[in-house]
N, C-alpha and C positions, 0 to 999 in steps of 0.2 A: 504493500498500501504508499508506504515512504517513497519508494521509487516512484509509483504512478503519481504523486504528489509534486516530485519534483519535475518529471517532464512535461506534464502540465503546464509547472510556471515557467520553463523555458519556451513552452509554444506559445503561451501567452506574451511574454517578453519579445521573442520573434516575431510575433503579430502585431504588436505595437510601433515595433522597430523597423518592421517593412512600411508602414502605414505613414511613417513619417516621410518629410521629401528627402531629396539627396542633401541638401544643404543642411538641413537639422540633423541628421546623420552625420555629416562632418563636423559638423560643431560637436556633438554629442561626444564623437569619437577623441577629436582633440581636447577637450575637456577632460575625459577619461583620460587620456596619457599623461597629461599634464596632472591630474589629480592623484595618479599611481605614483608619477614621480614626486610630487609634493610629499605623500607618504615615506617614500624612503629616505628622502632628506631631513623631513623630521625626527625620524629613528635615529639617523646618523647624527643629525644634530643634538637631539637630548642627550642619548647616551655619549658623545664627544665631550658637550659641556659638564656631564656629570663627573665624569671621569677626570677632568680639570678640577673639580670643587667648584663650578659654577651652574649647578643643577638651574633649570629654570622648570615650571609647570608645563606638562604637556599641551593645555589650551593655549600658553604663550608662544611653546615651540611651533605646533600647527597654524597660528593664525602668521608666522611671520613665514614659515615657508610656504604656505599656501597663496600668500598676499606676493609671494614672489612668484610662483610657479603659474598661479592664473594670471596674472600680469602677461607673464608669457603667453600663455594661451589666449590671449585677446590680440597679443600680437604674430601669431602664428599666421594669420591670413596675408598680414603684409610679407613675411617671408615667402610666404609659397606665392605670392605675387611676384614679389621681384623675381624669383628662380624661373617663372612661367614666363613672365614679361622678358626680362634680360639675363636669355641663360649664359652660363659660362660655355661657349662653344671650343675655345682656343686656349695654346697655353697662356697669353698674355691678352688681355683684350681691355679695350675703352671702358667697358662694364666694370671692371674688376674694382675701381677706385669707388664708383657707385655703389656697390654690393658693400664695401668696407664701410663706407660713410652711414650708410642706412644701418648696419649691423651696431656699429660704435655710437650712433645715437640714441638707437634702441635699448642698448644695451645701459648708456648712461642713464637715459629716461626712468629705464624698470628700476635702477640702484635707487636715485634720489626719490622716485615713488613710493618705492619699499620702507626703504630707510626713515623718510618723513612720515610713515604709520606704523612701524615696527614697534614703538614705544607706546601707541595708544592702546595696546593689549594690557591687561592688569597684570604686576610682577614682572614687567618687564623695567630694566632701566637703559639709559643709553651707554653703559657700561658694558652692557650683555649682549650687545646687540653686534652680529658676526655678517660680515659683509662679502666673506667668501673670498677672501685674499690672501 
């Protein structure tokens, strides 16, 4: 009986997922991948800081990591657009500086945005922010 319930849940999920438009499915996939990465990063960050004697509560670590990864999830369409619109086809192309400038500016904006909000979560002090360098 338990296996039947499990298969019916997956059938329902497949049914719902199939009824969504292609853009919505793509957005959900992007969100899922970045959320999974955020969970992995939160686990690493939590235990790394605990080993250093600077433990932070889970909600604080999750807030910081999801802020970062979900910001990149929002920027993923820009990355995909740049890759499609300006493909890097030769060893050196005039498009490389454009890709570099876009990537650097997106990284800077992401770090500024996340760092400005990182200490809005309870239990976080400015001394405990990790910027990943």
